N, CA, C, O and the ligand as a Tripos MOL2 file, in Angstrom:
@<TRIPOS>MOLECULE
protein
  309   307    78     0     0
PROTEIN
NO_CHARGES

@<TRIPOS>ATOM
      1 N          -6.9760    2.0040  -19.8670 N.3       1 MET1
      2 CA         -5.7380    1.3280  -19.5710 C.3       1 MET1
      3 C          -5.2600    1.6260  -18.1410 C.2       1 MET1
      4 O          -5.1570    2.7880  -17.7480 O.2       1 MET1
      5 N          -4.9820    0.6190  -17.4040 N.am      2 PRO2
      6 CA         -4.5610    0.8590  -16.0290 C.3       2 PRO2
      7 C          -3.1150    1.4030  -15.9350 C.2       2 PRO2
      8 O          -2.2190    1.0110  -16.6830 O.2       2 PRO2
      9 N          -2.9520    2.2960  -15.0070 N.am      3 LEU3
     10 CA         -1.6080    2.8260  -14.7330 C.3       3 LEU3
     11 C          -1.0240    2.0270  -13.6020 C.2       3 LEU3
     12 O          -1.5630    1.9440  -12.4980 O.2       3 LEU3
     13 N           0.1510    1.4180  -13.9460 N.am      4 TYR4
     14 CA          0.7730    0.5870  -12.9060 C.3       4 TYR4
     15 C           2.0840    1.1780  -12.4720 C.2       4 TYR4
     16 O           2.8050    1.7390  -13.2960 O.2       4 TYR4
     17 N           2.4200    1.0720  -11.1960 N.am      5 SER5
     18 CA          3.7060    1.4620  -10.6950 C.3       5 SER5
     19 C           4.6570    0.2520  -10.6630 C.2       5 SER5
     20 O           4.2950   -0.8300  -10.2000 O.2       5 SER5
     21 N           5.8030    0.4550  -11.1350 N.am      6 TYR6
     22 CA          6.7960   -0.6210  -11.1630 C.3       6 TYR6
     23 C           8.0700   -0.1960  -10.4630 C.2       6 TYR6
     24 O           8.3630    0.9930  -10.3280 O.2       6 TYR6
     25 N           8.8260   -1.2000  -10.0160 N.am      7 ARG7
     26 CA         10.1280   -0.9150   -9.4930 C.3       7 ARG7
     27 C          11.1270   -1.9060  -10.1190 C.2       7 ARG7
     28 O          10.9160   -3.1190  -10.1190 O.2       7 ARG7
     29 N          12.2000   -1.3500  -10.6410 N.am      8 CYS8
     30 CA         13.1790   -2.1590  -11.3480 C.3       8 CYS8
     31 C          14.0220   -2.9560  -10.3290 C.2       8 CYS8
     32 O          14.5500   -2.4190   -9.3550 O.2       8 CYS8
     33 N          14.1180   -4.3000  -10.6210 N.am      9 LYS9
     34 CA         14.9180   -5.1170   -9.7030 C.3       9 LYS9
     35 C          16.3680   -4.8640   -9.8400 C.2       9 LYS9
     36 O          17.1470   -5.0760   -8.9110 O.2       9 LYS9
     37 N          16.7520   -4.3910  -11.0490 N.am     10 ALA10
     38 CA         18.2180   -4.2670  -11.3390 C.3      10 ALA10
     39 C          18.7730   -2.9720  -10.7070 C.2      10 ALA10
     40 O          19.8210   -2.9890  -10.0620 O.2      10 ALA10
     41 N          18.0630   -1.8680  -10.9010 N.am     11 CYS11
     42 CA         18.6190   -0.5850  -10.4670 C.3      11 CYS11
     43 C          17.7550    0.0860   -9.4320 C.2      11 CYS11
     44 O          18.1230    1.1620   -8.9610 O.2      11 CYS11
     45 N          16.6270   -0.4820   -9.0460 N.am     12 ASP12
     46 CA         15.7640    0.0560   -8.0310 C.3      12 ASP12
     47 C          15.0700    1.3820   -8.4250 C.2      12 ASP12
     48 O          14.6310    2.1510   -7.5700 O.2      12 ASP12
     49 N          14.9890    1.6160   -9.7500 N.am     13 HIS13
     50 CA         14.3470    2.7540  -10.2620 C.3      13 HIS13
     51 C          12.8640    2.4910  -10.2410 C.2      13 HIS13
     52 O          12.3970    1.4400  -10.6780 O.2      13 HIS13
     53 N          12.0910    3.5040   -9.7040 N.am     14 GLY14
     54 CA         10.6070    3.3720   -9.6830 C.3      14 GLY14
     55 C          10.0320    4.1160  -10.8570 C.2      14 GLY14
     56 O          10.5300    5.1890  -11.1970 O.2      14 GLY14
     57 N           8.9960    3.5890  -11.4960 N.am     15 PHE15
     58 CA          8.3630    4.2720  -12.5460 C.3      15 PHE15
     59 C           6.9380    3.8350  -12.7080 C.2      15 PHE15
     60 O           6.5400    2.7680  -12.2390 O.2      15 PHE15
     61 N           6.1880    4.6430  -13.3600 N.am     16 GLU16
     62 CA          4.7130    4.2880  -13.6630 C.3      16 GLU16
     63 C           4.5510    4.2170  -15.1530 C.2      16 GLU16
     64 O           5.1490    4.9750  -15.9160 O.2      16 GLU16
     65 N           3.7220    3.2770  -15.5400 N.am     17 THR17
     66 CA          3.5000    3.2070  -16.9950 C.3      17 THR17
     67 C           2.0660    2.6030  -17.2080 C.2      17 THR17
     68 O           1.5330    1.8400  -16.4020 O.2      17 THR17
     69 N           1.5230    3.0140  -18.3390 N.am     18 LEU18
     70 CA          0.1870    2.4910  -18.7420 C.3      18 LEU18
     71 C           0.4490    1.1470  -19.4060 C.2      18 LEU18
     72 O           1.2860    1.0360  -20.3010 O.2      18 LEU18
     73 N          -0.2610    0.1510  -18.9650 N.am     19 VAL19
     74 CA         -0.0880   -1.1770  -19.5200 C.3      19 VAL19
     75 C          -1.3650   -1.7410  -20.0180 C.2      19 VAL19
     76 O          -2.3560   -1.7550  -19.2880 O.2      19 VAL19
     77 N          -1.3880   -2.2210  -21.2660 N.am     20 ARG20
     78 CA         -2.4890   -2.9790  -21.7460 C.3      20 ARG20
     79 C          -2.2090   -4.4550  -21.5270 C.2      20 ARG20
     80 O          -1.0600   -4.8950  -21.5150 O.2      20 ARG20
     81 N          -3.2670   -5.1950  -21.3550 N.am     21 PHE21
     82 CA         -3.0350   -6.6250  -21.1000 C.3      21 PHE21
     83 C          -2.3670   -7.3280  -22.2370 C.2      21 PHE21
     84 O          -1.7130   -8.3560  -22.0640 O.2      21 PHE21
     85 N          -2.5430   -6.7500  -23.4260 N.am     22 SER22
     86 CA         -1.9080   -7.3840  -24.6240 C.3      22 SER22
     87 C          -0.4330   -7.0080  -24.7610 C.2      22 SER22
     88 O           0.2960   -7.6320  -25.5320 O.2      22 SER22
     89 N           0.0090   -5.9920  -24.0180 N.am     23 ASP23
     90 CA          1.3720   -5.5150  -24.1460 C.3      23 ASP23
     91 C           2.3390   -6.4580  -23.4540 C.2      23 ASP23
     92 O           1.9720   -7.1490  -22.5030 O.2      23 ASP23
     93 N           3.5370   -6.4830  -23.9180 N.am     24 PRO24
     94 CA          4.5780   -7.2490  -23.2200 C.3      24 PRO24
     95 C           4.9380   -6.4640  -21.9130 C.2      24 PRO24
     96 O           4.6090   -5.2870  -21.7650 O.2      24 PRO24
     97 N           5.6130   -7.1600  -20.9970 N.am     25 ALA25
     98 CA          5.9730   -6.5060  -19.7590 C.3      25 ALA25
     99 C           6.8630   -5.3140  -20.0600 C.2      25 ALA25
    100 O           7.7010   -5.3920  -20.9590 O.2      25 ALA25
    101 N           6.7080   -4.2150  -19.3380 N.am     26 PRO26
    102 CA          7.5000   -3.0570  -19.5930 C.3      26 PRO26
    103 C           8.9990   -3.2830  -19.2030 C.2      26 PRO26
    104 O           9.3380   -4.1950  -18.4490 O.2      26 PRO26
    105 N           9.8360   -2.4330  -19.7400 N.am     27 VAL27
    106 CA         11.2570   -2.4840  -19.3490 C.3      27 VAL27
    107 C          11.6060   -1.1920  -18.5840 C.2      27 VAL27
    108 O          10.9630   -0.1570  -18.7610 O.2      27 VAL27
    109 N          12.5690   -1.2760  -17.7900 N.am     28 CYS28
    110 CA         12.9560   -0.1390  -16.9780 C.3      28 CYS28
    111 C          13.4560    1.0040  -17.8960 C.2      28 CYS28
    112 O          14.3630    0.8110  -18.7070 O.2      28 CYS28
    113 N          12.8330    2.2160  -17.7450 N.am     29 PRO29
    114 CA         13.3160    3.3320  -18.5770 C.3      29 PRO29
    115 C          14.7110    3.8760  -18.1510 C.2      29 PRO29
    116 O          15.3170    4.6640  -18.8770 O.2      29 PRO29
    117 N          15.1870    3.4620  -17.0170 N.am     30 SER30
    118 CA         16.4380    3.9360  -16.5000 C.3      30 SER30
    119 C          17.6330    3.0590  -17.0660 C.2      30 SER30
    120 O          18.6110    3.5710  -17.6120 O.2      30 SER30
    121 N          17.4760    1.7380  -16.8950 N.am     31 CYS31
    122 CA         18.5960    0.8600  -17.2760 C.3      31 CYS31
    123 C          18.2170   -0.1480  -18.3200 C.2      31 CYS31
    124 O          19.0850   -0.8520  -18.8360 O.2      31 CYS31
    125 N          16.9250   -0.2460  -18.6560 N.am     32 GLY32
    126 CA         16.4800   -1.1310  -19.7620 C.3      32 GLY32
    127 C          16.2850   -2.5630  -19.3610 C.2      32 GLY32
    128 O          15.9990   -3.4030  -20.2140 O.2      32 GLY32
    129 N          16.4290   -2.8740  -18.0960 N.am     33 ALA33
    130 CA         16.2430   -4.2160  -17.6170 C.3      33 ALA33
    131 C          14.7250   -4.5670  -17.7300 C.2      33 ALA33
    132 O          13.8540   -3.7070  -17.6010 O.2      33 ALA33
    133 N          14.4670   -5.8470  -17.9730 N.am     34 GLY34
    134 CA         13.1140   -6.3270  -18.0910 C.3      34 GLY34
    135 C          12.6150   -6.7990  -16.7350 C.2      34 GLY34
    136 O          13.3230   -6.7920  -15.7280 O.2      34 GLY34
    137 N          11.3380   -7.2150  -16.7720 N.am     35 GLU35
    138 CA         10.6760   -7.8070  -15.5980 C.3      35 GLU35
    139 C          10.7380   -6.9520  -14.3120 C.2      35 GLU35
    140 O          11.1540   -7.4170  -13.2520 O.2      35 GLU35
    141 N          10.3140   -5.7110  -14.4500 N.am     36 PRO36
    142 CA         10.2050   -4.9310  -13.1820 C.3      36 PRO36
    143 C           9.1600   -5.4690  -12.2950 C.2      36 PRO36
    144 O           8.2520   -6.1540  -12.7650 O.2      36 PRO36
    145 N           9.2380   -5.1930  -11.0070 N.am     37 VAL37
    146 CA          8.2630   -5.6790  -10.0660 C.3      37 VAL37
    147 C           7.0870   -4.7240   -9.9900 C.2      37 VAL37
    148 O           7.2970   -3.5330   -9.7600 O.2      37 VAL37
    149 N           5.8340   -5.1990  -10.1780 N.am     38 ARG38
    150 CA          4.7480   -4.3290  -10.0800 C.3      38 ARG38
    151 C           4.4320   -3.9860   -8.6190 C.2      38 ARG38
    152 O           4.3810   -4.8480   -7.7420 O.2      38 ARG38
    153 N           4.2200   -2.6730   -8.4050 N.am     39 GLN39
    154 CA          3.9200   -2.2220   -7.0560 C.3      39 GLN39
    155 C           2.3940   -2.1800   -6.9130 C.2      39 GLN39
    156 O           1.6820   -1.8350   -7.8560 O.2      39 GLN39
    157 N           1.9090   -2.5340   -5.7270 N.am     40 LEU40
    158 CA          0.4570   -2.5170   -5.5030 C.3      40 LEU40
    159 C           0.0590   -1.1580   -4.9440 C.2      40 LEU40
    160 O          -0.3380   -1.0300   -3.7860 O.2      40 LEU40
    161 N           0.1730   -0.1900   -5.7670 N.am     41 SER41
    162 CA         -0.2340    1.1850   -5.3500 C.3      41 SER41
    163 C          -1.7080    1.3170   -5.3190 C.2      41 SER41
    164 O          -2.4030    0.7420   -6.1570 O.2      41 SER41
    165 N          -2.2080    2.0550   -4.3810 N.am     42 GLY42
    166 CA         -3.6250    2.3150   -4.3250 C.3      42 GLY42
    167 C          -4.3410    1.2710   -3.5090 C.2      42 GLY42
    168 O          -5.5070    1.4570   -3.1600 O.2      42 GLY42
    169 N          -3.6790    0.1820   -3.1960 N.am     43 VAL43
    170 CA         -4.2680   -0.8770   -2.3810 C.3      43 VAL43
    171 C          -3.5970   -0.8120   -0.9920 C.2      43 VAL43
    172 O          -2.3800   -0.9580   -0.8790 O.2      43 VAL43
    173 N          -4.3660   -0.6010    0.0080 N.am     44 ALA44
    174 CA         -3.7980   -0.5490    1.3550 C.3      44 ALA44
    175 C          -3.2340   -1.8790    1.7420 C.2      44 ALA44
    176 O          -3.9470   -2.8830    1.7430 O.2      44 ALA44
    177 N          -1.9760   -1.9080    2.0680 N.am     45 ALA45
    178 CA         -1.3680   -3.1460    2.5580 C.3      45 ALA45
    179 C          -1.9470   -3.4320    3.9770 C.2      45 ALA45
    180 O          -2.4280   -2.5290    4.6610 O.2      45 ALA45
    181 N          -1.8840   -4.6410    4.3580 N.am     46 GLU46
    182 CA         -2.4910   -5.0400    5.6010 C.3      46 GLU46
    183 C          -1.8660   -4.2710    6.7940 C.2      46 GLU46
    184 O          -2.5620   -3.8290    7.7080 O.2      46 GLU46
    185 N          -0.5200   -4.1330    6.7390 N.am     47 GLY47
    186 CA          0.1790   -3.4580    7.8300 C.3      47 GLY47
    187 C          -0.2400   -2.0000    7.8780 C.2      47 GLY47
    188 O          -0.3300   -1.4000    8.9490 O.2      47 GLY47
    189 N          -0.4970   -1.4350    6.6990 N.am     48 LYS48
    190 CA         -0.8300   -0.0210    6.6620 C.3      48 LYS48
    191 C          -2.2320    0.1870    7.2650 C.2      48 LYS48
    192 O          -2.4440    1.1050    8.0570 O.2      48 LYS48
    193 N          -3.1770   -0.6720    6.8820 N.am     49 SER49
    194 CA         -4.5670   -0.4690    7.3980 C.3      49 SER49
    195 C          -4.5600   -0.6980    8.9150 C.2      49 SER49
    196 O          -5.3210   -0.0700    9.6510 O.2      49 SER49
    197 N          -3.6810   -1.6140    9.3710 N.am     50 GLY50
    198 CA         -3.5730   -1.8100   10.7820 C.3      50 GLY50
    199 C          -3.1450   -0.5510   11.5270 C.2      50 GLY50
    200 O          -3.6420   -0.2330   12.6070 O.2      50 GLY50
    201 N          -2.1690    0.1710   10.8830 N.am     51 ALA51
    202 CA         -1.7720    1.4350   11.4950 C.3      51 ALA51
    203 C          -2.8090    2.4650   11.4550 C.2      51 ALA51
    204 O          -2.8580    3.2980   12.3600 O.2      51 ALA51
    205 N          -3.6600    2.4810   10.4670 N.am     52 VAL52
    206 CA         -4.8210    3.3540   10.3610 C.3      52 VAL52
    207 C          -5.7790    3.0460   11.4960 C.2      52 VAL52
    208 O          -6.2890    3.9670   12.1340 O.2      52 VAL52
    209 N          -6.0290    1.8130   11.7560 N.am     53 ILE53
    210 CA         -6.9490    1.4050   12.8200 C.3      53 ILE53
    211 C          -6.3340    1.8190   14.1610 C.2      53 ILE53
    212 O          -7.0450    2.3310   15.0260 O.2      53 ILE53
    213 N          -5.0400    1.6090   14.3470 N.am     54 GLN54
    214 CA         -4.4080    2.0510   15.6180 C.3      54 GLN54
    215 C          -4.5640    3.5450   15.8380 C.2      54 GLN54
    216 O          -4.8860    3.9800   16.9440 O.2      54 GLN54
    217 N          -4.3390    4.3340   14.7970 N.am     55 SER55
    218 CA         -4.4690    5.7570   14.9930 C.3      55 SER55
    219 C          -5.8810    6.1780   15.2370 C.2      55 SER55
    220 O          -6.1170    7.1070   16.0100 O.2      55 SER55
    221 N          -6.8470    5.5220   14.6000 N.am     56 ALA56
    222 CA         -8.2780    5.8200   14.8700 C.3      56 ALA56
    223 C          -8.6180    5.4980   16.3000 C.2      56 ALA56
    224 O          -9.3870    6.2180   16.9370 O.2      56 ALA56
    225 N          -8.0470    4.4100   16.8200 N.am     57 ARG57
    226 CA         -8.3350    4.0420   18.1770 C.3      57 ARG57
    227 C          -7.7200    5.0540   19.1820 C.2      57 ARG57
    228 O          -8.3310    5.3940   20.1950 O.2      57 ARG57
    229 N          -6.5180    5.5090   18.8700 N.am     58 LYS58
    230 CA         -5.8870    6.5320   19.7470 C.3      58 LYS58
    231 C          -6.6880    7.7550   19.7740 C.2      58 LYS58
    232 O          -6.8680    8.3710   20.8240 O.2      58 LYS58
    233 N          -7.1920    8.1370   18.6100 N.am     59 MET59
    234 CA         -8.0550    9.3260   18.5350 C.3      59 MET59
    235 C          -9.2870    9.1430   19.3800 C.2      59 MET59
    236 O          -9.6830   10.0370   20.1280 O.2      59 MET59
    237 N          -9.8920    7.9770   19.2580 N.am     60 ALA60
    238 CA        -11.1300    7.7110   20.0450 C.3      60 ALA60
    239 C         -10.8500    7.7130   21.4890 C.2      60 ALA60
    240 O         -11.6860    8.1780   22.2640 O.2      60 ALA60
    241 N          -9.6790    7.2030   21.9280 N.am     61 ALA61
    242 CA         -9.3360    7.1840   23.2980 C.3      61 ALA61
    243 C          -9.1930    8.6160   23.8480 C.2      61 ALA61
    244 O          -9.5990    8.9210   24.9690 O.2      61 ALA61
    245 N          -8.6060    9.4650   23.0180 N.am     62 ARG62
    246 CA         -8.4090   10.8300   23.4280 C.3      62 ARG62
    247 C          -9.7900   11.4990   23.6230 C.2      62 ARG62
    248 O          -9.9970   12.3180   24.5180 O.2      62 ARG62
    249 N         -10.7170   11.1010   22.7340 N.am     63 GLU63
    250 CA        -12.0620   11.7150   22.8080 C.3      63 GLU63
    251 C         -12.9110   11.0400   23.9270 C.2      63 GLU63
    252 O         -14.0300   11.4670   24.2110 O.2      63 GLU63
    253 N         -12.3670   10.0150   24.5280 N.am     64 GLY64
    254 CA        -13.0490    9.4520   25.6500 C.3      64 GLY64
    255 C         -14.1140    8.3790   25.3750 C.2      64 GLY64
    256 O         -14.9330    8.0670   26.2400 O.2      64 GLY64
    257 N         -14.0890    7.8490   24.2150 N.am     65 HIS65
    258 CA        -14.9830    6.6990   23.9210 C.3      65 HIS65
    259 C         -14.2070    5.5570   23.2870 C.2      65 HIS65
    260 O         -13.1420    5.7620   22.7040 O.2      65 HIS65
    261 N         -14.7360    4.3890   23.4030 N.am     66 PHE66
    262 CA        -14.0140    3.2130   22.9930 C.3      66 PHE66
    263 C         -14.8820    2.3790   22.0630 C.2      66 PHE66
    264 O         -14.8040    1.1510   22.0620 O.2      66 PHE66
    265 N         -15.7200    3.0640   21.2620 N.am     67 SER67
    266 CA        -16.6690    2.3250   20.4400 C.3      67 SER67
    267 C         -16.0150    1.4180   19.3710 C.2      67 SER67
    268 O         -16.5980    0.4300   18.9250 O.2      67 SER67
    269 N         -14.7840    1.7930   18.9810 N.am     68 ASN68
    270 CA        -14.1680    0.9650   17.9940 C.3      68 ASN68
    271 C         -13.1810   -0.0320   18.6130 C.2      68 ASN68
    272 O         -12.3820   -0.6240   17.8880 O.2      68 ASN68
    273 N         -13.2190   -0.2290   19.9360 N.am     69 TYR69
    274 CA        -12.5980   -1.3110   20.4880 C.3      69 TYR69
    275 C         -13.5550   -2.4900   20.6930 C.2      69 TYR69
    276 O         -14.7330   -2.2720   20.9770 O.2      69 TYR69
    277 N         -13.0910   -3.7020   20.5600 N.am     70 SER70
    278 CA        -13.9980   -4.7810   20.9210 C.3      70 SER70
    279 C         -14.0560   -4.8820   22.4320 C.2      70 SER70
    280 O         -13.1770   -4.3640   23.1210 O.2      70 SER70
    281 N         -15.0680   -5.5340   22.9520 N.am     71 ARG71
    282 CA        -15.3510   -5.5420   24.3950 C.3      71 ARG71
    283 C         -14.1330   -5.9360   25.1720 C.2      71 ARG71
    284 O         -13.8070   -5.2940   26.1700 O.2      71 ARG71
    285 N         -13.4390   -6.9820   24.7460 N.am     72 SER72
    286 CA        -12.2950   -7.4570   25.5320 C.3      72 SER72
    287 C         -11.0970   -6.5210   25.5400 C.2      72 SER72
    288 O         -10.2300   -6.6050   26.4110 O.2      72 SER72
    289 N         -11.0620   -5.6150   24.5410 N.am     73 GLU73
    290 CA         -9.9540   -4.6980   24.4510 C.3      73 GLU73
    291 C         -10.1970   -3.3840   25.1850 C.2      73 GLU73
    292 O          -9.2820   -2.5670   25.2890 O.2      73 GLU73
    293 N         -11.3770   -3.1670   25.6830 N.am     74 ARG74
    294 CA        -11.6710   -1.9290   26.3770 C.3      74 ARG74
    295 C         -10.9620   -1.8840   27.7270 C.2      74 ARG74
    296 O         -10.9100   -2.8990   28.4220 O.2      74 ARG74
    297 N         -10.4460   -0.7980   28.0930 N.am     75 PRO75
    298 CA         -9.7690   -0.7370   29.4290 C.3      75 PRO75
    299 C         -10.7400   -0.9640   30.5810 C.2      75 PRO75
    300 O         -11.8830   -0.5080   30.5640 O.2      75 PRO75
    301 N         -10.2540   -1.6680   31.5560 N.am     76 LYS76
    302 CA        -11.1550   -1.9420   32.7310 C.3      76 LYS76
    303 C         -11.1140   -0.6790   33.6340 C.2      76 LYS76
    304 O         -10.0860   -0.0170   33.7830 O.2      76 LYS76
    305 N         -12.2740   -0.3980   34.2120 N.am     77 ARG77
    306 CA        -12.3250    0.7560   35.0670 C.3      77 ARG77
    307 C         -12.7180    0.3100   36.4700 C.2      77 ARG77
    308 O         -12.8230    1.1390   37.3740 O.2      77 ARG77
    309 ZN         16.5100   -0.3420  -14.0200 Zn       78 ZN78
@<TRIPOS>BOND
     1     1     2 1
     2     2     3 1
     3     3     4 2
     4     3     5 am
     5     5     6 1
     6     6     7 1
     7     7     8 2
     8     7     9 am
     9     9    10 1
    10    10    11 1
    11    11    12 2
    12    11    13 am
    13    13    14 1
    14    14    15 1
    15    15    16 2
    16    15    17 am
    17    17    18 1
    18    18    19 1
    19    19    20 2
    20    19    21 am
    21    21    22 1
    22    22    23 1
    23    23    24 2
    24    23    25 am
    25    25    26 1
    26    26    27 1
    27    27    28 2
    28    27    29 am
    29    29    30 1
    30    30    31 1
    31    31    32 2
    32    31    33 am
    33    33    34 1
    34    34    35 1
    35    35    36 2
    36    35    37 am
    37    37    38 1
    38    38    39 1
    39    39    40 2
    40    39    41 am
    41    41    42 1
    42    42    43 1
    43    43    44 2
    44    43    45 am
    45    45    46 1
    46    46    47 1
    47    47    48 2
    48    47    49 am
    49    49    50 1
    50    50    51 1
    51    51    52 2
    52    51    53 am
    53    53    54 1
    54    54    55 1
    55    55    56 2
    56    55    57 am
    57    57    58 1
    58    58    59 1
    59    59    60 2
    60    59    61 am
    61    61    62 1
    62    62    63 1
    63    63    64 2
    64    63    65 am
    65    65    66 1
    66    66    67 1
    67    67    68 2
    68    67    69 am
    69    69    70 1
    70    70    71 1
    71    71    72 2
    72    71    73 am
    73    73    74 1
    74    74    75 1
    75    75    76 2
    76    75    77 am
    77    77    78 1
    78    78    79 1
    79    79    80 2
    80    79    81 am
    81    81    82 1
    82    82    83 1
    83    83    84 2
    84    83    85 am
    85    85    86 1
    86    86    87 1
    87    87    88 2
    88    87    89 am
    89    89    90 1
    90    90    91 1
    91    91    92 2
    92    91    93 am
    93    93    94 1
    94    94    95 1
    95    95    96 2
    96    95    97 am
    97    97    98 1
    98    98    99 1
    99    99   100 2
   100    99   101 am
   101   101   102 1
   102   102   103 1
   103   103   104 2
   104   103   105 am
   105   105   106 1
   106   106   107 1
   107   107   108 2
   108   107   109 am
   109   109   110 1
   110   110   111 1
   111   111   112 2
   112   111   113 am
   113   113   114 1
   114   114   115 1
   115   115   116 2
   116   115   117 am
   117   117   118 1
   118   118   119 1
   119   119   120 2
   120   119   121 am
   121   121   122 1
   122   122   123 1
   123   123   124 2
   124   123   125 am
   125   125   126 1
   126   126   127 1
   127   127   128 2
   128   127   129 am
   129   129   130 1
   130   130   131 1
   131   131   132 2
   132   131   133 am
   133   133   134 1
   134   134   135 1
   135   135   136 2
   136   135   137 am
   137   137   138 1
   138   138   139 1
   139   139   140 2
   140   139   141 am
   141   141   142 1
   142   142   143 1
   143   143   144 2
   144   143   145 am
   145   145   146 1
   146   146   147 1
   147   147   148 2
   148   147   149 am
   149   149   150 1
   150   150   151 1
   151   151   152 2
   152   151   153 am
   153   153   154 1
   154   154   155 1
   155   155   156 2
   156   155   157 am
   157   157   158 1
   158   158   159 1
   159   159   160 2
   160   159   161 am
   161   161   162 1
   162   162   163 1
   163   163   164 2
   164   163   165 am
   165   165   166 1
   166   166   167 1
   167   167   168 2
   168   167   169 am
   169   169   170 1
   170   170   171 1
   171   171   172 2
   172   171   173 am
   173   173   174 1
   174   174   175 1
   175   175   176 2
   176   175   177 am
   177   177   178 1
   178   178   179 1
   179   179   180 2
   180   179   181 am
   181   181   182 1
   182   182   183 1
   183   183   184 2
   184   183   185 am
   185   185   186 1
   186   186   187 1
   187   187   188 2
   188   187   189 am
   189   189   190 1
   190   190   191 1
   191   191   192 2
   192   191   193 am
   193   193   194 1
   194   194   195 1
   195   195   196 2
   196   195   197 am
   197   197   198 1
   198   198   199 1
   199   199   200 2
   200   199   201 am
   201   201   202 1
   202   202   203 1
   203   203   204 2
   204   203   205 am
   205   205   206 1
   206   206   207 1
   207   207   208 2
   208   207   209 am
   209   209   210 1
   210   210   211 1
   211   211   212 2
   212   211   213 am
   213   213   214 1
   214   214   215 1
   215   215   216 2
   216   215   217 am
   217   217   218 1
   218   218   219 1
   219   219   220 2
   220   219   221 am
   221   221   222 1
   222   222   223 1
   223   223   224 2
   224   223   225 am
   225   225   226 1
   226   226   227 1
   227   227   228 2
   228   227   229 am
   229   229   230 1
   230   230   231 1
   231   231   232 2
   232   231   233 am
   233   233   234 1
   234   234   235 1
   235   235   236 2
   236   235   237 am
   237   237   238 1
   238   238   239 1
   239   239   240 2
   240   239   241 am
   241   241   242 1
   242   242   243 1
   243   243   244 2
   244   243   245 am
   245   245   246 1
   246   246   247 1
   247   247   248 2
   248   247   249 am
   249   249   250 1
   250   250   251 1
   251   251   252 2
   252   251   253 am
   253   253   254 1
   254   254   255 1
   255   255   256 2
   256   255   257 am
   257   257   258 1
   258   258   259 1
   259   259   260 2
   260   259   261 am
   261   261   262 1
   262   262   263 1
   263   263   264 2
   264   263   265 am
   265   265   266 1
   266   266   267 1
   267   267   268 2
   268   267   269 am
   269   269   270 1
   270   270   271 1
   271   271   272 2
   272   271   273 am
   273   273   274 1
   274   274   275 1
   275   275   276 2
   276   275   277 am
   277   277   278 1
   278   278   279 1
   279   279   280 2
   280   279   281 am
   281   281   282 1
   282   282   283 1
   283   283   284 2
   284   283   285 am
   285   285   286 1
   286   286   287 1
   287   287   288 2
   288   287   289 am
   289   289   290 1
   290   290   291 1
   291   291   292 2
   292   291   293 am
   293   293   294 1
   294   294   295 1
   295   295   296 2
   296   295   297 am
   297   297   298 1
   298   298   299 1
   299   299   300 2
   300   299   301 am
   301   301   302 1
   302   302   303 1
   303   303   304 2
   304   303   305 am
   305   305   306 1
   306   306   307 1
   307   307   308 2
@<TRIPOS>SUBSTRUCTURE
     1 MET1         2 RESIDUE 1 A MET
     2 PRO2         6 RESIDUE 1 A PRO
     3 LEU3        10 RESIDUE 1 A LEU
     4 TYR4        14 RESIDUE 1 A TYR
     5 SER5        18 RESIDUE 1 A SER
     6 TYR6        22 RESIDUE 1 A TYR
     7 ARG7        26 RESIDUE 1 A ARG
     8 CYS8        30 RESIDUE 1 A CYS
     9 LYS9        34 RESIDUE 1 A LYS
    10 ALA10       38 RESIDUE 1 A ALA
    11 CYS11       42 RESIDUE 1 A CYS
    12 ASP12       46 RESIDUE 1 A ASP
    13 HIS13       50 RESIDUE 1 A HIS
    14 GLY14       54 RESIDUE 1 A GLY
    15 PHE15       58 RESIDUE 1 A PHE
    16 GLU16       62 RESIDUE 1 A GLU
    17 THR17       66 RESIDUE 1 A THR
    18 LEU18       70 RESIDUE 1 A LEU
    19 VAL19       74 RESIDUE 1 A VAL
    20 ARG20       78 RESIDUE 1 A ARG
    21 PHE21       82 RESIDUE 1 A PHE
    22 SER22       86 RESIDUE 1 A SER
    23 ASP23       90 RESIDUE 1 A ASP
    24 PRO24       94 RESIDUE 1 A PRO
    25 ALA25       98 RESIDUE 1 A ALA
    26 PRO26      102 RESIDUE 1 A PRO
    27 VAL27      106 RESIDUE 1 A VAL
    28 CYS28      110 RESIDUE 1 A CYS
    29 PRO29      114 RESIDUE 1 A PRO
    30 SER30      118 RESIDUE 1 A SER
    31 CYS31      122 RESIDUE 1 A CYS
    32 GLY32      126 RESIDUE 1 A GLY
    33 ALA33      130 RESIDUE 1 A ALA
    34 GLY34      134 RESIDUE 1 A GLY
    35 GLU35      138 RESIDUE 1 A GLU
    36 PRO36      142 RESIDUE 1 A PRO
    37 VAL37      146 RESIDUE 1 A VAL
    38 ARG38      150 RESIDUE 1 A ARG
    39 GLN39      154 RESIDUE 1 A GLN
    40 LEU40      158 RESIDUE 1 A LEU
    41 SER41      162 RESIDUE 1 A SER
    42 GLY42      166 RESIDUE 1 A GLY
    43 VAL43      170 RESIDUE 1 A VAL
    44 ALA44      174 RESIDUE 1 A ALA
    45 ALA45      178 RESIDUE 1 A ALA
    46 GLU46      182 RESIDUE 1 A GLU
    47 GLY47      186 RESIDUE 1 A GLY
    48 LYS48      190 RESIDUE 1 A LYS
    49 SER49      194 RESIDUE 1 A SER
    50 GLY50      198 RESIDUE 1 A GLY
    51 ALA51      202 RESIDUE 1 A ALA
    52 VAL52      206 RESIDUE 1 A VAL
    53 ILE53      210 RESIDUE 1 A ILE
    54 GLN54      214 RESIDUE 1 A GLN
    55 SER55      218 RESIDUE 1 A SER
    56 ALA56      222 RESIDUE 1 A ALA
    57 ARG57      226 RESIDUE 1 A ARG
    58 LYS58      230 RESIDUE 1 A LYS
    59 MET59      234 RESIDUE 1 A MET
    60 ALA60      238 RESIDUE 1 A ALA
    61 ALA61      242 RESIDUE 1 A ALA
    62 ARG62      246 RESIDUE 1 A ARG
    63 GLU63      250 RESIDUE 1 A GLU
    64 GLY64      254 RESIDUE 1 A GLY
    65 HIS65      258 RESIDUE 1 A HIS
    66 PHE66      262 RESIDUE 1 A PHE
    67 SER67      266 RESIDUE 1 A SER
    68 ASN68      270 RESIDUE 1 A ASN
    69 TYR69      274 RESIDUE 1 A TYR
    70 SER70      278 RESIDUE 1 A SER
    71 ARG71      282 RESIDUE 1 A ARG
    72 SER72      286 RESIDUE 1 A SER
    73 GLU73      290 RESIDUE 1 A GLU
    74 ARG74      294 RESIDUE 1 A ARG
    75 PRO75      298 RESIDUE 1 A PRO
    76 LYS76      302 RESIDUE 1 A LYS
    77 ARG77      306 RESIDUE 1 A ARG
    78 ZN78       309 GROUP 0 **** ****
């Protein structure tokens, strides 16, 4: 059974629950509202992976190589 993270639209309470595909949608354990929003935990959002690439590039720049820059992005010398 997959463990999903949800966030309640009504009270903004975050919770995790095991969900079978045959189960009805979970309800918020805090306020009992239905239809919580499923969070995409464990999957890197595009913005996040972009930040990872940026930090990797900064590290590479500190180390003095630019192998993970494309040719056009490399600083001119
Ligand atoms: Zn709630």
